[in-house]
N, C-alpha and C positions, 0 to 999 in steps of 0.2 A: 551787615554788608560782607560780601565775600571778595577776597582778593587772590590774585595769582601772581606770584613773584617768579619771574623767568628771565632767561638770557644772562645768567651770571653763574659764577662759581659759588658753592655753598659750603661754609664751614659748619659742620653739624655740632661741633663741640668735641668731636673725636677725630674726624677726617674731613678732607675737602673732596666734594663730589662735583662733577661737571655734568651738564646735560639733564639736570634735575630742576623741578619746579616746586615751589612751596605754596600750598593753598591755606588761606587764613579766613576764618569767619568769626565775627564778634570778638576779635582780639586774641583768639587762640589758634594755634596751628592745627589744621585738620590733617594734612598729609605732606610728606616729602617723598616724591616719586619721580621717575623719569618723565621728562617734559613731554606733554602732549598738547594738542590744540586746546586752549582753555575754553571752558563753556562760555556761551554767549552772555550769561547773566553775571559775570564776575568782572571786577576791575583788574585789568592787567597792569602789573608793575614791571616795567622793563629795567633791568639792572645794568644794562649797557656793558656787560662783560666784566663788571667789577665783582668784588668778593662780599657776599652777605654773611655776616657773622652774628652770633648772639651779642646783644648790647652789653656794654661794659657796666660793671657794678663796683661802686666805690664806697667803702665802709668808713671813710674818714675824710670828711669835707667840711672845713671850717667856714669857707666862704667862696665867693665867685661873683663876677659881674659887678665888682665894686662894692659889695656888701659883705659884712661879717655877721654870722649868726649870733655871736655874743652881743654885738652892738644893739641890735634890734631883733630879739627873738620872737618874730611874729610870722604870720602866714605869707605876707608880702615878701619878706626876706627869703623865706624858703623857696618861693616861686622863682625869685630872681636867681638864686643859686642853682636851682635845677635847670633853668633856661641857659645859664652860662655854661654849664658843664655838658649839656646835651650837644652843643656844637662840637664837642670833642669825643662824642661817641658814648657818653655815660647816660644810660637809660634808667638806672636805679642807683640811689645813693642814700646815705645816712647823714643828714646835717649833724655836725659835730660841735658840741658846746664844751669849751674848755673851762678850766677852773675859774669860778667866778662866785659872786655872792648868791645867797640862797634864793632871793627873789628872782634873780635871773634864771636860775635853774627851773623854778616853778613856771615862769613864763615860757621858757623853751618847751617844757613838757606840754603845756596847754596848746601851744602853737602846733606841735606835732600831732596832738590829738585832733585838733581842728582839721589839719590837712588830711589825716587818715580818714576821718568821717566823710570828708568831701571827696575821697578817692583821688587825691591829687596825683597825677601821673608822675612816676619817677620816684615818689617818696616811699621808702620801705621801713622807716623807723627812725631811731635816733642813737647817737653815740655821745655819751657823757664821758669825756676824757678828763678825769678828775672830778672833784677836787681832793680825792683821797689818795694822795701821792706822797712821794718822798721829797722833803725839803732839799736834800742833797742832790737830787736829780730832777729838779723842777724845770730846768730849761727856761723857756720863755714864760712859763706859768708864774704868776705873782705869788710871793710867799704868803701874803696876807689872806689869800683865798684857799690855801691848802689847809685842810682841817680833818678831824676825825669823823668816822661814820657815826650815824645815829639812826634812831627809828624812823625819823622823818625822811631821811635819805632812802631807806629801804622802801618806804611807802611810795615815794616818787618813782624810783627805778622799777618798781613792780606794778605801777598803775596800769589800769586797763586802757586800751585804745592807743598805745604808743607804737604799735607795730613791733618790729624786732628791735630789742634794746641791747646795745653794747655799752659796757662801761669799762674804763681803764683804771686800774688801781695799782698801788704798790703793795705787793703781798706781805712785805714786812711791816706795813703800817695798818693792815686790815686783818682782823681776826679770821682764822680759817673757818670758823663757824659762820661768820658773816658771808664769806665767799660761797660756802656750801648752800646757805639759805637762798642767796641770789640765784645760784645755778639751778637749784631745785624749783625756783619760781620761773625759770625760763630765760633769765638774763644771760647774755653771752659775756662772761667776765674775762678781761684781758689783763695781762701784766704790762706795765709801762711806767715811765718816769719813776724808776725804782732802783734802789741801791742794794737790793736783796742779794744774799749769798745764794749759791747753787741750792743748798739745802732748803732755804726759805722759799725759793722759787718752786722747788720740787714739792714742798708742802702745799703751796698754793695750787699747783696742778692737781695734786691728790684731792684737794678740797673742791675743785670744780673749775679752775681756770682753763679756758679752751683756746686762748690765743695770746699773741704778743704784739703790742702796738709799736710800730716803726722800729723794727729790729736794729740793734746796735745803738740807736739814738736814745739818750737819756736813760741808760740802763747800765748796770755793772758789766764790764767786759769779760770776755773769755781769756783767761791766762793759764799758764802751765799748771799751777797748783790750786787755783780757784776758778772753776768754770763760769761762775757768775750767772746772771740771767741769760746772757747770750748763749752760754754753754747749755743751760737748761732748755732753752728754746730749740736749739739744734739737736739736742740729745733725745728729746721727747718725740715719739713717732706719731702721736695722735693730735697734737695741737697745731693750730694754724699760725702763720707768721705774716705780718704785713711788712712790706718793704717799699721805701720811697726811692725809686730808681731814677733819680735826677742828676746823679754825679756829684752832688753837693753834700747830701746827708751821709752817704756811704761811698767809699771808693768802689768802683765797679769790680775790681779784683776781689775785694772782701765779699761782695755779693756773690760773685761766681763761686767762691769757696763755700759760702753758706748754702747756696742752692745745691751744690754737690753733696753737702752733708745732710740736708733735710730730705725727708721722704717726699717723693713726687706727689703733687696734689695738695700740699700744705703751705706752699708759698703763694701769697696773693699780692698783687700790685695795689697800692693805695697812693693817693696824691698828697694828703694832708694839706689840701689846697687852701689858699688864702684869697682875699678879695681881688687880688691882682689877676687871677685867671679869668680870661674873657673880658678884661677891663682895659680901657685905653690908658687910664692913669694907674700906673703900676704901684705907686707908693700909697701907704695907708697908715692908720693908727690902730694899735692893738692895746687896749686898756691903758691909754695914755702914753704909750711908747711909740715913737716914730719908727716905722718899719720901711726899710728901703728894699725894693725889689729890683735887682740889677743882674743881668746875665743869667736869669733863671733862678737866682738865689734870693730868698727873703731873709733879712736879718735886721736886728736892732742896730742902733748906732754903736753899740759896744761889740758887735759882731756875733751875738747869739742868734742861732738859727730860729726863725719864727715861721713854722709851716713852710709851704713851698709855693712856687709859681708854676707847678707842674700840672698838666692835664693828663687824662688817662691815655689818650692817643699817643702823646709824647712818651709816656711810660712804656707803652707797648713797643714803640720804635726803639727806645733805648734798650729794652730787653733783648730785642733782636740784634741790634748793632753792637752794643757794648757787653751784654751778658752772654752773647753768642748762642742764644737758644733758638730753636726752630720757631717760626712765627706762629705755628699752631699752638705751641706751648705758651708763648707769650699771650695769645688770645685767651687761652684757658686761665692763665693767671689773672687776667682782667675780667673774667666773667664766671666760668664754671667753678673755680676754686672759691672765690668770695661768695658765690651762691651757696656752696656747700657749707662754708663757715656760718652763714646766716640761717642754715636749715631750709633754704628755698630752692635747692637743686632738683626738686621734683617739678618745678615750674619755670625756673630760670636757668640760663647758662647753656642751653642746648637749642638747636633747631630740630625739633622732633614733634610728632603728634602729641597733643595734649599740653604742650608748653605755651607760655605766653609769647605773643608775637612782638617781642622786643628785639630789634635788630639794629645793627650798624652796617653801613655800606662803605667799604674801603677800597681805594685804588691800589695800584701796585706799590706805591710808596707808603702805604698804610696811613694815608690821610683820609679823614672822614668826608664822605660825600653827602651822606644823608642818614637820618635815624628814624626809627619807628618805635613807638611805645604802644603796646596793645593794638598794633596795626595802624596807628595814626602817625602820619609822617610829620617831620619838621625840618 
């Protein structure tokens, strides 16, 4: 099927163009060119003057639509999460499985493999956040689930058919050789939930760490004499950094400073979303702990942050309003930069010939009007 998207502004991933049309066939973009009368044999998609942008990509999604991946790591849960986040412009995501028992990790991996075999729209891989973390910086992760790496873990993380695999580890708790082996096998290794010194974080980067999970949160801070993990993240020009721009995890002023310090193109928006996103009942249970979602903040009864109630469209709006960035850059932080982190920027993150037709349609208030994945609308 051929489609022709017209009568809207187009954000290519680089610039906004007007008076252009996008031709799509079999889920791929054929052309982006000045609008002409469309051929008779195409489906015309009238954008109504709104902005067509590359679909958002979220590399850290614990849940949505009232379900948590850890609770029931199966294909049905993945579908529910994808559907919940699609309403907010996310067209690609990684279901995220936090520290848990071994059987749960195996089930999560099998569910992802099943979804990838079926070509489930929106599924790009999996993020195992833990369990190879620091007890001192565990956050909401349960102490009994944090453990040492072993050969079984390596085999799971490098299994065939998982799509793009991201794993978050504490570099001081995981041997550099292990990080190097994972990186050489194609796993995207990130540092997070870590009490590492700057030197330990730097050793992890040298071994193959390519990113940092939710900057500032659950990691050693930047201070005058000890740069910590935050300092290592901002100092390193090649790694990517995920940020939760909800105003609860990080003060917006701190984020503005961090963005100014980090090389452009390396800061990406993530939600760290919990079941409350896209759900009527905002409260939920996380591994036996009651979590209260109120005012956009998810926390335990003791006040410990437990993921977020943030959606990607909200993160984009916060980036424009509170981080004071141009909305083109906010859109790149939600799409092009995470695509680059995942190694998928040759097919995602731009509206250009040869790229997948994953789009989000936004009004002037940056509210989602519609999405397309591979040219299919929802």
